N, CA, C and O of each residue as an XYZ file, in Angstrom:
976
protein
N     104.344    238.159    107.185
C     104.327    236.849    108.631
C     103.684    237.112    109.291
O     103.620    238.339    109.370
N     102.894    236.493    110.091
C     101.602    236.588    111.233
C     102.523    236.375    112.329
O     103.462    235.599    112.154
N     102.335    237.119    113.721
C     102.759    236.724    114.660
C     101.708    235.875    115.564
O     100.596    236.403    115.545
N     101.777    234.694    116.351
C     100.360    233.907    116.820
C     100.721    234.846    118.430
O     101.809    234.974    118.991
N      99.634    235.277    118.757
C      99.630    235.889    120.786
C      98.492    234.337    121.070
O      97.423    234.106    120.504
N      99.070    233.648    121.930
C      98.704    233.080    123.002
C      97.265    233.588    123.530
O      97.383    234.700    124.046
N      96.315    233.239    123.546
C      95.219    233.490    124.340
C      94.375    232.394    125.160
O      94.023    231.539    124.348
N      94.042    232.171    126.086
C      92.582    231.512    126.173
C      91.730    231.058    124.791
O      91.230    231.952    124.109
N      91.609    229.942    124.479
C      90.099    230.018    123.247
C      88.990    229.937    123.452
O      89.023    229.344    124.531
N      87.567    230.145    123.147
C      86.836    229.948    123.411
C      86.679    228.740    123.281
O      87.607    228.085    122.807
N      85.409    228.073    123.680
C      85.051    226.694    123.064
C      84.852    226.863    121.656
O      84.532    227.906    121.087
N      85.140    225.379    120.984
C      84.740    225.820    120.003
C      83.772    224.749    119.400
O      83.930    223.771    120.130
N      82.780    224.410    118.367
C      81.490    223.695    118.157
C      81.812    223.043    118.253
O      83.003    223.052    117.940
N      81.115    221.332    118.905
C      81.105    220.038    118.420
C      81.160    219.524    117.332
O      80.954    220.310    116.407
N      81.376    218.413    117.035
C      81.982    217.649    115.583
C      80.676    217.197    114.894
O      80.614    216.287    114.068
N      79.912    217.746    115.218
C      78.157    217.477    114.319
C      77.641    218.874    113.329
O      77.799    220.071    113.571
N      76.993    218.229    112.183
C      76.879    219.383    111.053
C      75.806    220.204    111.967
O      75.827    221.414    111.745
N      74.903    219.784    112.919
C      74.027    220.884    113.707
C      74.600    222.053    114.227
O      74.225    223.222    114.134
N      75.917    221.373    114.995
C      76.510    222.514    115.657
C      77.163    223.232    114.768
O      76.861    224.424    114.811
N      77.952    222.941    113.973
C      78.768    223.851    113.570
C      78.140    224.385    112.304
O      78.886    224.982    111.528
N      76.569    224.216    111.925
C      76.041    225.269    111.484
C      75.123    226.267    111.971
O      74.668    227.238    111.367
N      74.941    225.924    113.024
C      74.546    226.930    114.041
C      75.320    228.100    114.835
O      74.973    229.233    115.168
N      76.686    227.256    115.028
C      77.616    228.327    115.379
C      78.368    229.437    114.018
O      79.074    230.443    114.081
N      77.804    228.665    112.887
C      78.306    229.639    111.949
C      77.159    230.876    111.433
O      77.501    231.968    110.981
N      76.031    230.511    111.582
C      74.800    231.293    112.060
C      74.860    232.194    112.721
O      74.301    233.220    112.335
N      75.595    232.181    114.047
C      75.512    233.159    114.983
C      76.715    234.195    114.685
O      76.701    235.377    115.031
N      77.849    233.494    113.924
C      78.999    234.756    113.694
C      78.319    235.213    112.176
O      78.555    236.373    111.837
N      77.834    234.720    111.632
C      77.055    235.333    110.006
C      76.413    236.552    110.717
O      76.710    237.709    110.419
N      75.532    236.226    111.657
C      75.024    237.437    112.010
C      75.375    238.971    112.560
O      74.854    240.083    112.476
N      76.467    238.431    113.123
C      77.297    239.515    114.250
C      78.546    240.005    113.073
O      79.227    240.776    113.749
N      79.060    239.959    111.946
C      79.598    239.982    110.673
C      78.844    240.982    109.766
O      79.081    242.052    109.204
N      77.661    239.976    109.919
C      77.010    240.755    108.506
C      76.859    241.941    107.606
O      76.353    241.713    106.507
N      77.110    242.818    107.806
C      77.744    244.587    107.273
C      78.892    244.394    106.232
O      79.146    244.926    105.151
N      79.662    243.135    107.207
C      80.949    243.296    106.067
C      80.633    242.189    105.741
O      81.724    241.678    105.989
N      79.747    240.967    105.208
C      79.613    239.954    104.493
C      78.931    240.893    103.124
O      79.034    240.466    101.974
N      78.328    242.034    103.404
C      77.799    242.887    102.390
C      78.504    243.616    101.444
O      78.371    243.754    100.228
N      79.405    244.121    102.392
C      80.445    244.759    102.045
C      81.159    244.250    101.220
O      81.484    245.159    100.456
N      81.805    242.919    100.770
C      82.524    241.586    100.297
C      81.788    241.992     99.022
O      82.111    242.674     98.049
N      80.694    241.337     99.371
C      79.731    241.332     98.560
C      79.379    242.115     97.058
O      79.295    241.611     95.938
N      79.215    243.485     97.470
C      79.322    244.459     96.428
C      80.219    244.960     95.838
O      80.182    245.620     94.800
N      81.321    244.589     96.652
C      82.860    244.809     96.058
C      83.158    243.677     94.620
O      83.774    243.916     93.581
N      82.517    242.525     95.022
C      82.471    241.278     94.249
C      81.189    241.603     92.936
O      81.619    241.386     91.803
N      79.626    242.115     93.012
C      79.094    242.684     91.990
C      79.318    243.951     91.371
O      78.655    244.318     90.401
N      80.543    244.877     92.071
C      80.683    246.418     91.306
C      82.009    245.502     90.264
O      82.026    245.733     89.055
N      82.860    244.676     90.768
C      83.805    244.339     90.296
C      83.351    243.556     88.758
O      84.174    243.547     87.842
N      82.255    243.044     88.618
C      81.537    241.994     87.705
C      80.899    242.855     86.892
O      80.900    242.681     85.673
N      80.162    244.085     87.589
C      79.369    244.272     86.465
C      80.230    245.304     85.626
O      79.800    245.608     84.514
N      81.822    246.060     86.231
C      82.486    246.980     85.345
C      83.315    245.622     84.456
O      83.661    245.968     83.327
N      83.559    244.595     84.714
C      83.665    243.512     83.503
C      82.847    243.132     82.636
O      83.334    242.910     81.528
N      81.531    242.948     82.787
C      80.709    243.325     82.037
C      80.345    244.529     80.992
O      79.711    244.319     79.958
N      80.885    245.972     81.437
C      80.498    246.991     81.155
C      81.707    246.729     80.053
O      81.251    246.557     78.922
N      83.026    246.667     80.132
C      83.859    246.879     79.251
C      84.169    245.857     78.222
O      85.034    245.941     77.349
N      83.329    244.865     78.447
C      83.750    243.220     77.659
C      83.145    243.628     76.111
O      83.758    243.546     75.047
N      81.686    244.111     76.343
C      80.799    244.433     75.040
C      79.972    243.205     74.948
O      79.331    242.711     74.021
N      80.152    242.895     76.052
C      78.859    241.396     76.424
C      77.736    242.031     76.067
O      77.319    243.007     76.690
N      76.918    241.334     74.626
C      75.439    241.157     74.240
C      74.791    240.798     74.984
O      74.540    239.642     74.642
N      74.155    241.068     76.099
C      73.416    240.183     77.077
C      72.153    239.534     76.386
O      71.891    238.333     76.305
N      71.248    240.885     75.784
C      69.874    240.761     75.736
C      70.049    239.877     74.086
O      69.067    239.253     73.684
N      71.379    239.899     73.209
C      71.728    238.946     71.834
C      71.385    237.327     72.421
O      70.663    236.478     71.896
N      71.984    237.264     73.383
C      72.096    235.648     74.027
C      70.686    235.216     74.494
O      70.230    234.095     74.269
N      70.088    236.111     75.106
C      68.374    235.821     75.769
C      68.094    235.618     74.558
O      68.019    234.391     74.486
N      67.833    236.161     73.268
C      67.090    235.983     72.010
C      67.612    234.647     70.919
O      67.043    234.037     70.014
N      68.919    234.577     71.508
C      69.372    233.105     70.808
C      68.525    231.708     71.425
O      68.035    230.740     70.843
N      68.602    232.094     72.895
C      68.330    231.258     73.851
C      66.600    230.899     73.433
O      66.148    229.803     73.102
N      65.947    232.043     73.558
C      64.511    232.155     72.897
C      64.185    231.441     71.793
O      63.233    230.663     71.862
N      65.033    231.607     70.407
C      65.006    231.171     69.189
C      65.517    229.564     69.355
O      65.277    228.772     68.444
N      66.085    229.223     70.320
C      66.278    227.750     70.198
C      65.152    226.961     70.098
O      64.935    226.168     69.183
N      64.484    227.166     70.978
C      63.117    226.473     71.052
C      63.633    225.106     71.933
O      62.876    224.149     71.771
N      64.705    224.868     72.773
C      64.626    223.987     73.582
C      65.952    223.618     73.392
O      66.886    223.498     74.185
N      65.824    223.399     71.734
C      66.939    222.562     71.085
C      69.095    223.673     71.520
O      69.811    224.421     70.855
N      69.149    223.270     72.450
C      70.586    223.887     73.077
C      71.547    223.546     72.320
O      72.318    224.483     72.117
N      71.905    222.310     71.667
C      72.312    221.927     70.751
C      72.562    222.871     69.538
O      73.486    222.663     68.753
N      71.479    224.183     69.389
C      71.638    224.681     68.363
C      72.305    225.463     68.750
O      73.086    225.721     67.834
N      72.542    226.124     69.682
C      72.841    227.689     70.051
C      74.406    227.776     69.569
O      75.237    226.886     69.391
N      74.472    229.067     69.443
C      75.774    229.668     68.539
C      76.045    230.826     69.502
O      76.158    231.972     69.067
N      76.177    230.470     71.151
C      76.358    231.659     72.163
C      77.601    231.854     71.896
O      77.608    232.907     71.258
N      78.863    231.407     72.015
C      80.151    231.627     71.415
C      80.414    232.435     70.091
O      81.560    232.595     69.672
N      79.418    232.886     69.515
C      79.347    233.840     68.311
C      78.904    234.893     68.596
O      78.676    235.655     67.657
N      78.558    235.436     70.225
C      77.765    236.389     70.389
C      79.155    237.577     70.764
O      80.202    237.192     71.284
N      78.959    238.646     70.483
C      80.109    239.675     71.019
C      80.505    239.628     72.193
O      79.697    239.790     73.107
N      81.647    239.430     72.404
C      82.366    239.794     73.798
C      81.835    238.735     74.475
O      82.512    238.512     75.479
N      80.824    237.915     74.346
C      80.844    236.777     75.611
C      82.477    235.578     75.824
O      82.115    235.130     76.912
N      83.245    235.168     75.679
C      84.168    234.519     75.295
C      85.445    236.058     76.239
O      86.373    235.845     77.019
N      85.044    237.129     75.835
C      86.398    238.003     76.631
C      85.531    237.696     78.229
O      85.984    237.123     79.220
N      84.079    238.343     78.017
C      83.028    238.189     79.278
C      83.652    237.091     80.572
O      83.879    237.462     81.724
N      83.829    235.834     80.105
C      83.672    234.541     80.912
C      84.950    234.460     81.285
O      85.092    233.845     82.342
N      86.334    235.025     80.598
C      87.176    234.649     80.602
C      87.821    235.779     81.694
O      88.618    235.205     82.436
N      87.714    237.021     81.956
C      87.452    238.165     82.805
C      86.783    237.827     84.169
O      87.299    237.906     85.284
N      85.437    237.406     83.818
C      84.545    237.134     85.314
C      85.436    235.874     86.101
O      85.577    235.958     87.321
N      86.124    234.517     85.229
C      86.785    233.879     85.873
C      87.748    234.511     86.792
O      87.805    234.378     88.014
N      88.506    235.230     86.008
C      89.881    235.960     86.572
C      89.394    237.024     87.711
O      90.319    237.427     88.416
N      88.422    237.418     87.938
C      87.414    238.457     89.002
C      87.811    237.367     90.201
O      88.565    237.379     91.174
N      86.891    236.422     89.593
C      86.227    235.208     90.607
C      87.647    234.780     91.486
O      87.694    234.591     92.701
N      88.655    234.694     90.624
C      90.058    233.683     91.547
C      90.650    235.063     92.418
O      91.468    234.864     93.316
N      90.174    236.526     92.088
C      90.909    237.762     92.588
C      90.572    238.035     94.002
O      91.227    238.534     94.917
N      88.950    237.407     93.901
C      88.183    237.348     94.789
C      88.548    236.973     95.812
O      88.268    237.565     96.854
N      89.222    235.962     95.766
C      89.279    234.737     96.856
C      90.126    235.277     98.013
O      90.198    234.698     99.097
N      90.958    236.767     97.637
C      91.284    236.968     99.455
C      89.907    237.638     99.901
O      90.023    237.980    101.077
N      89.081    237.843     99.570
C      88.038    238.897    100.198
C      87.298    237.315    101.142
O      86.611    237.518    102.143
N      87.513    236.128    100.745
C      86.677    235.006    100.960
C      87.382    234.838    102.488
O      86.683    234.804    103.500
N      88.828    234.738    102.527
C      89.830    234.761    103.527
C      89.758    235.564    104.372
O      90.180    235.234    105.480
N      89.175    236.986    104.178
C      89.198    238.257    105.102
C      87.806    237.964    105.853
O      87.610    238.390    106.992
N      87.034    237.354    105.282
C      85.279    237.815    106.107
C      85.820    235.977    106.996
O      84.997    235.718    107.874
N      86.533    235.266    106.920
C      87.041    234.312    107.999
C      88.188    234.961    108.813
O      88.513    234.259    109.770
N      88.809    235.985    108.705
C      89.658    236.593    109.480
C      88.488    237.527    110.250
O      88.336    237.305    111.452
N      88.025    238.100    109.900
C      86.904    239.004    110.691
C      85.870    238.329    111.716
O      85.561    238.885    112.770
N      85.439    237.278    111.380
C      84.634    235.970    111.823
C      85.447    235.756    112.493
O      84.874    235.430    113.533
N      86.937    235.676    112.729
C      87.645    234.987    114.447
C      87.735    236.528    115.259
O      87.250    236.690    116.379
N      88.370    237.509    114.565
C      88.459    238.086    115.294
C      86.806    238.476    116.112
O      86.810    238.693    117.323
N      85.272    238.537    115.198
C      84.306    238.965    116.244
C      84.390    237.651    117.183
O      84.421    237.939    118.380
N      84.434    236.239    116.885
C      84.567    235.603    118.003
C      85.325    235.753    119.211
O      84.869    235.231    120.228
N      86.607    236.500    119.274
C      87.372    236.893    120.015
C      87.101    238.184    120.554
O      87.910    238.808    121.240
N      85.975    238.579    120.247
C      85.525    240.172    120.626
C      86.538    241.372    120.592
O      86.762    242.290    121.381
N      87.065    241.012    119.374
C      88.316    242.346    118.968
C      87.701    243.014    117.889
O      87.085    242.472    116.972
N      87.940    244.449    118.078
C      87.347    245.558    117.418
C      87.763    245.282    116.096
O      88.984    245.252    115.939
N      86.872    245.020    114.852
C      86.902    244.750    113.617
C      87.118    246.363    112.289
O      86.495    247.419    112.188
N      87.895    245.972    111.777
C      88.226    247.537    111.039
C      87.645    246.711    109.467
O      87.505    245.497    109.324
N      87.362    247.883    108.327
C      87.285    247.500    107.119
C      88.262    246.988    106.285
O      88.014    246.331    105.274
N      89.959    247.424    106.899
C      90.569    247.283    106.230
C      90.937    245.095    106.465
O      91.542    244.366    105.678
N      90.518    244.854    107.315
C      90.494    243.674    108.004
C      89.965    242.556    106.668
O      90.448    241.424    106.630
N      89.131    242.927    105.807
C      88.716    242.411    104.983
C      89.729    242.012    104.188
O      89.805    240.976    103.527
N      90.658    243.073    104.311
C      91.698    243.017    102.775
C      93.180    242.189    103.347
O      94.327    242.609    103.192
N      92.824    241.090    103.939
C      93.972    240.793    104.423
C      94.546    239.733    103.975
O      95.728    239.417    104.107
N      93.437    238.993    103.262
C      94.602    237.865    102.066
C      95.220    239.101    101.207
O      96.272    238.664    100.741
N      95.108    239.945    100.944
C      95.973    240.416     99.505
C      97.584    241.119    100.610
O      98.394    241.904    100.118
N      97.653    240.760    101.606
C      98.466    241.236    102.165
C      99.277    240.223    102.546
O     100.446    240.274    102.164
N      98.897    239.248    103.263
C      99.576    237.927    103.522
C      99.084    236.391    102.781
O      97.968    235.906    102.970
N     100.098    235.785    101.956
C     100.175    234.658    101.843
C      99.235    234.569    100.356
O      98.796    233.508     99.912
N      99.066    235.742     99.795
C      98.326    236.056     98.756
C      98.557    234.974     97.385
O      97.741    234.253     96.811
N      99.930    235.186     97.155
C     100.097    234.146     96.215
C      99.426    232.395     96.449
O      98.604    231.808     95.746
N      99.976    232.025     97.403
C      99.175    230.622     98.090
C      97.679    230.699     97.856
O      97.248    229.695     97.288
N      96.813    231.581     98.129
C      95.398    231.646     98.087
C      95.323    231.983     96.505
O      94.465    231.455     95.797
N      96.026    232.657     96.130
C      95.021    232.631     94.708
C      95.542    231.394     94.120
O      94.575    231.009     93.462
N      96.565    230.456     93.938
C      96.529    229.077     93.657
C      96.397    228.171     94.157
O      96.992    227.145     93.829
N      95.706    228.235     94.961
C      94.378    227.352     96.012
C      93.613    227.944     95.260
O      93.393    227.306     94.230
N      92.886    229.316     95.359
C      91.368    229.517     93.916
C      91.794    229.079     93.262
O      91.123    228.050     93.349
N      92.571    228.845     92.379
C      92.508    228.522     90.638
C      92.389    226.709     90.806
O      91.511    226.143     90.154
N      93.199    225.991     91.591
C      93.261    224.040     91.725
C      92.043    224.144     92.369
O      91.649    222.991     92.195
N      91.045    224.765     93.070
C      89.917    224.334     93.703
C      88.736    224.648     92.578
O      87.817    223.862     92.347
N      88.892    225.769     91.998
C      88.175    225.986     90.750
C      88.308    224.523     89.688
O      87.540    223.590     89.459
N      89.737    224.897     89.192
C      89.596    223.326     88.500
C      89.181    222.021     88.746
O      88.960    221.055     88.015
N      89.125    222.223     89.983
C      88.637    220.797     90.577
C      87.060    220.679     90.325
O      86.418    219.696     89.955
N      86.680    221.814     90.597
C      85.176    221.634     91.129
C      84.530    221.895     89.451
O      83.455    221.363     89.173
N      85.171    222.631     88.529
C      84.707    222.854     87.395
C      84.539    221.367     86.556
O      83.517    221.095     85.925
N      85.519    220.611     86.643
C      85.567    219.096     86.369
C      84.615    218.177     86.848
O      83.994    217.311     86.234
N      84.587    218.577     88.349
C      83.597    217.642     88.750
C      82.057    217.805     88.520
O      81.179    216.967     88.724
N      81.919    219.321     87.958
C      80.471    219.590     87.466
C      80.375    219.422     86.179
O      79.321    219.505     85.548
N      81.669    219.130     85.632
C      81.124    218.689     83.927
C      80.661    217.196     84.077
O      80.282    216.638     83.047
N      80.652    216.421     85.376
C      80.711    215.008     85.097
C      79.169    214.604     85.608
O      78.912    213.727     86.433
N      78.503    215.198     85.127
C      76.678    215.004     85.240
C      76.329    216.150     86.421
O      75.166    216.308     86.793
N      77.275    216.819     86.894
C      77.138    218.134     87.932
C      77.239    217.125     89.320
O      77.968    217.414     90.269
N      76.636    216.254     89.288
C      76.526    215.718     90.661
C      77.433    215.513     91.744
O      77.125    215.583     92.934
N      78.619    215.245     91.260
C      80.144    214.910     92.036
C      80.244    215.847     91.875
O      81.136    215.721     91.036
N      80.031    217.414     91.969
C      80.656    218.851     92.770
C      80.471    218.444     94.032
O      81.461    218.233     94.733
N      79.123    218.257     94.556
C      78.496    217.836     96.147
C      79.168    216.996     96.420
O      79.429    216.972     97.623
N      79.612    216.232     95.837
C      80.686    215.138     96.978
C      81.931    215.330     97.091
O      82.527    214.736     97.990
N      82.749    216.349     96.067
C      83.716    216.805     96.196
C      84.320    218.220     96.858
O      85.453    218.532     97.222
N      83.177    218.858     96.847
C      83.159    220.178     97.321
C      83.466    219.818     98.751
O      84.116    220.774     99.172
N      83.312    218.795     99.861
C      83.598    218.534    101.242
C      85.102    218.737    101.640
O      85.466    219.479    102.552
N      86.112    217.822    100.673
C      86.955    218.013    100.273
C      87.982    219.392    100.714
O      89.037    219.266    101.336
N      87.501    220.495    100.315
C      88.043    221.587     99.832
C      87.668    222.400    100.690
O      88.125    223.505    100.400
N      86.855    222.438    101.927
C      85.971    223.363    102.636
C      87.149    223.766    103.488
O      87.358    224.972    103.364
N      87.975    223.179    104.296
C      89.173    223.711    105.150
C      90.305    224.500    104.395
O      91.098    225.081    105.136
N      90.444    224.578    103.468
C      91.601    225.207    102.505
C      92.193    226.382    102.601
O      93.379    226.685    102.723
N      90.499    227.477    102.478
C      90.956    228.907    103.008
C      91.160    229.184    104.345
O      91.827    230.182    104.619
N      90.732    228.520    105.195
C      91.213    228.942    106.486
C      92.445    228.062    107.132
O      92.692    228.244    108.324
N      93.023    227.362    106.578
C      94.296    226.742    106.791
C      95.373    227.977    106.045
O      96.408    228.299    106.629
N      95.084    228.440    105.051
C      95.571    229.171    104.236
C      96.033    230.454    105.090
O      97.139    230.989    105.017
N      94.833    230.884    106.014
C      94.917    232.067    106.295
C      95.587    231.800    107.925
O      96.560    232.396    108.387
N      94.997    231.039    108.425
C      95.484    230.325    110.522
C      96.895    229.754    110.382
O      97.785    230.097    111.160
N      97.118    228.808    109.306
C      98.540    228.410    109.513
C      99.534    228.168    108.175
O     100.247    227.233    107.810
N      99.104    229.931    107.462
C      99.889    230.216    106.662
C     100.399    229.255    105.570
O     101.483    229.446    105.019
N      99.727    228.391    105.319
C     100.342    226.916    104.595
C     100.893    227.456    103.013
O     100.626    228.571    102.564
N     101.650    226.490    102.346
C     101.536    226.274    100.909
C      99.859    226.155    100.297
O      98.860    226.109    101.014
N      99.877    226.127     98.994
C      98.248    225.706     98.429
C      98.424    224.467     98.494
O      97.523    223.759     98.943
N      99.618    223.926     98.063
C      99.462    222.525     98.311
C      99.572    221.802     99.536
O      99.526    220.576     99.634
N      99.733    222.692    100.546
C     100.101    221.749    101.929
C      98.263    221.855    102.474
O      97.777    220.934    103.130
N      97.413    223.120    102.070
C      96.326    223.111    102.452
C      95.381    222.617    101.812
O      94.237    222.932    102.139
N      95.621    221.622    100.621
C      94.781    220.890     99.888
C      95.090    219.788    100.704
O      94.317    219.770    101.663
N      95.561    219.246    100.717
C      96.362    217.917    101.443
C      95.880    217.987    102.560
O      95.225    216.977    102.821
N      95.899    218.644    103.267
C      95.660    218.628    104.683
C      93.812    218.847    104.817
O      93.254    218.241    105.732
N      93.134    219.548    104.061
C      91.697    219.573    104.064
C      91.159    218.210    103.754
O      90.262    217.626    104.362
N      91.887    217.760    102.644
C      91.332    216.616    101.980
C      91.209    215.154    102.943
O      90.357    214.271    103.040
N      92.816    215.474    103.715
C      93.042    214.390    104.354
C      91.709    214.412    106.039
O      91.143    213.487    106.620
N      91.699    215.998    106.281
C      90.772    215.922    107.786
C      89.271    215.071    107.207
O      88.698    214.074    107.647
N      89.026    215.811    106.249
C      87.760    215.409    105.042
C      87.260    213.986    105.009
O      86.313    213.428    105.562
N      88.180    213.591    104.204
C      88.509    211.924    104.170
C      87.921    211.084    105.483
O      86.969    210.308    105.561
N      88.967    211.595    106.579
C      88.627    210.920    107.516
C      87.271    210.858    108.558
O      86.982    209.984    109.375
N      86.430    212.336    108.156
C      85.363    212.495    108.303
C      84.126    213.239    107.543
O      83.537    214.313    107.664
N      84.044    212.033    106.646
C      83.522    212.765    105.554
C      81.868    213.037    105.300
O      81.340    213.719    104.421
N      81.086    212.057    106.668
C      79.895    212.101    106.740
C      79.647    213.386    107.388
O      79.204    214.276    106.662
N      79.846    213.640    108.591
C      79.509    215.369    109.231
C      79.865    216.277    108.004
O      78.949    217.007    107.625
N      81.308    216.362    107.177
C      81.675    217.185    106.060
C      80.724    217.237    104.940
O      80.286    218.267    104.428
N      80.470    216.126    104.636
C      78.968    216.552    103.587
C      77.933    216.859    104.340
O      77.331    217.858    103.945
N      77.644    216.511    104.991
C      76.153    217.223    105.908
C      76.386    218.514    105.926
O      75.575    219.330    105.489
N      77.557    218.835    106.453
C      77.835    220.103    106.862
C      77.682    221.032    105.784
O      76.917    221.995    105.742
N      78.518    220.628    104.890
C      78.193    221.586    103.174
C      77.090    221.732    102.680
O      76.621    222.790    102.262
N      76.401    220.295    102.693
C      74.989    220.499    101.874
C      74.192    221.407    102.605
O      73.240    222.033    102.140
N      74.633    221.461    103.825
C      73.582    222.458    104.902
C      74.287    223.926    104.240
O      73.725    224.583    103.364
N      74.948    224.104    104.542
C      76.058    225.202    104.321
C      75.497    225.913    102.987
O      75.148    227.092    102.929
N      75.466    224.814    101.727
C      75.360    225.756    100.486
C      73.711    225.676    100.442
O      73.265    226.428     99.575
N      73.184    225.297    100.818
C      71.569    225.161    100.937
C      71.063    226.654    101.366
O      70.553    227.574    100.726
N      71.342    226.527    102.401
C      71.148    227.712    103.264
C      71.822    229.130    102.423
O      71.214    230.190    102.574
N      72.922    229.117    101.654
C      73.440    230.188    100.946
C      72.628    230.873     99.974
O      72.244    232.041    100.039
N      72.375    229.922     98.951
C      71.157    229.854     97.992
C      69.840    229.497     98.551
O      69.092    228.934     97.753
N      69.457    229.665     99.553
C      68.225    229.917     99.918
C      67.317    231.149     99.804
O      66.116    231.276    100.041
N      68.255    232.033     99.365
C      67.904    233.491     98.969
C      66.883    233.744     97.993
O      65.958    234.556     97.980
N      67.288    232.802     97.118
C      66.823    232.754     95.907
C      65.354    232.541     95.385
O      64.761    232.655     94.312
N      64.983    232.074     97.036
C      63.489    232.014     97.468
C      62.891    233.262     97.644
O      61.726    233.515     97.336
N      63.766    234.120     98.187
C      63.299    235.581     98.337
C      63.102    237.136     97.419
O      63.301    238.304     97.754
N      62.435    236.267     95.640
C      62.688    237.050     94.673
C      63.939    237.465     94.311
O      64.052    238.645     93.979
N      64.936    236.736     94.299
C      66.290    236.609     94.156
C      67.116    237.446     94.547
O      68.288    237.078     94.635
N      66.762    238.804     94.893
C      67.710    239.332     95.454
C      68.003    238.569     97.218
O      69.117    238.395     97.712
N      67.200    238.365     97.614
C      67.679    237.859     98.885
C      68.477    237.401     98.639
O      69.011    237.439     99.748
N      69.455    236.689     97.780
C      70.525    236.177     97.663
C      71.427    236.563     98.135
O      72.308    235.780     98.490
N      71.574    238.266     98.363
C      72.459    238.943     98.432
C      72.657    238.694    100.170
O      73.767    238.992    100.612
N      71.373    238.034    101.386
C      71.681    238.205    102.551
C      72.262    236.889    102.640
O      72.879    236.674    103.683
N      72.205    235.833    101.682
C      72.424    234.632    102.089
C      73.703    233.800    101.824
O      74.095    232.807    102.436
N      74.560    234.779    100.205
C      75.191    234.239     99.176
C      76.590    233.373    100.121
O      77.016    232.258     99.818
N      77.117    234.251    101.312
C      78.419    233.971    101.202
C      78.250    233.387    102.806
O      79.192    233.561    103.579
N      77.134    232.755    103.226
C      77.245    232.068    104.565
C      78.030    230.488    104.539
O      78.503    229.902    105.513
N      78.004    230.107    103.373
C      78.954    229.004    103.642
C      80.617    229.166    103.908
O      81.419    228.348    104.358
N      80.771    230.311    103.529
C      82.327    230.989    103.901
C      82.526    230.606    105.522
O      83.549    230.042    105.911
N      81.575    230.929    106.302
C      81.698    231.245    107.642
C      81.602    229.947    107.852
O      82.125    229.760    108.951
N      81.053    228.468    107.220
C      80.845    227.541    107.909
C      82.524    227.104    107.393
O      83.152    226.545    108.293
N      83.000    227.221    106.578
C      84.258    226.899    106.322
C      85.080    226.867    107.482
O      85.632    225.863    107.932
N      85.145    228.333    108.063
C      85.225    229.019    109.177
C      85.439    228.041    110.868
O      86.377    227.808    111.631
N      83.830    227.684    110.799
C      83.134    226.574    111.942
C      83.719    225.559    111.544
O      84.630    225.023    112.175
N      83.325    225.205    110.568
C      84.171    223.934    110.482
C      86.147    223.505    110.834
O      86.736    222.516    111.270
N      86.414    224.375    110.526
C      87.709    224.580    110.862
C      87.985    224.504    112.841
O      88.659    223.706    113.493
N      87.227    225.571    113.252
C      86.847    225.691    114.514
C      86.808    224.237    115.167
O      87.581    223.841    116.039
N      85.716    223.476    114.559
C      85.781    222.151    115.391
C      86.548    220.906    115.262
O      86.475    219.967    116.054
N      87.370    220.963    114.098
C      88.105    219.915    113.774
C      89.675    220.228    114.142
O      90.447    219.366    114.561
N      90.022    221.604    113.915
C      91.389    222.196    114.548
C      91.532    222.685    115.488
O      92.656    222.747    115.985
N      90.193    223.340    116.225
C      90.249    224.084    116.941
C      90.073    225.644    116.808
O      90.311    226.001    115.654
N      89.664    226.867    117.802
C      89.737    228.416    117.399
C      91.006    228.681    116.852
O      92.074    228.282    117.316
N      90.903    229.124    116.208
C      92.423    229.813    115.612
C      92.866    230.520    116.682
O      92.058    230.546    117.610
N      93.901    231.113    116.861
C      94.944    231.959    117.699
C      94.146    233.262    117.523
O      93.043    233.249    116.977
N      94.724    234.404    117.999
C      94.773    235.541    117.332
C      94.949    236.120    116.995
O      94.866    237.049    117.798
N      95.428    236.652    115.510
C      96.868    237.055    114.851
C      96.723    238.229    114.639
O      95.785    238.939    114.275
N      97.953    238.405    114.954
C      98.612    240.228    115.241
C      99.212    240.242    113.304
O      99.615    239.362    112.543
N      99.052    241.226    113.216
C      99.225    241.478    111.490
C      99.992    242.423    111.590
O      99.625    243.356    112.305
N     101.504    242.514    110.812
C     102.544    242.933    110.715
C     102.724    243.281    109.708
O     103.330    242.521    108.951
N     102.130    245.045    109.059
C     101.755    245.630    108.043
C     103.587    245.735    107.464
O     103.866    246.276    106.394
């Protein structure tokens, strides 16, 4: 459990998409090396899954090429290791959720000019872990369903989930409490949340324009946007002293 220390809190960003994105960008630059570390951990885990699953990616590419655009004829689920690969990849994605929380914790320490340690990245594995994982499962199901509905609803649903992770970290709420509180605040301020979410996502995927490799520079930007949104609507979180 956390002990919250009272300090004079720095000013939070104004409740506008531009201010929130600007605030997130300033923090993102300051903690960029930790963002790269989190990304490297996720990539290594994904590569290990691919290696041990026996997934034949070349066979899948040949299947897509031979379909000549008729994707209804694809037999991708017959490709060796594919089901296992996607199943374990999904699990890796869920288990990476505490890393996302760790980046927000680091963002908050940077905001207060505290010394940052590598172990800070793993705070989500030491506290409120089960609720973070449960929230990751619930939000993933919601987003997958929204993507299945012609994909477009995904962008309109995502704003309702933007405050969940910071609430889990800074308020130590349960998964359902975090989901409910995030939904309520986003519903009352939906215009700003939608604009901020879309801008954050665009910046996060903008690295694709830099020969794809550039995605490594931008992919986790939207996580810091979540932290900045929290600061704008719920105030800068107090500094957290973690009891090991």
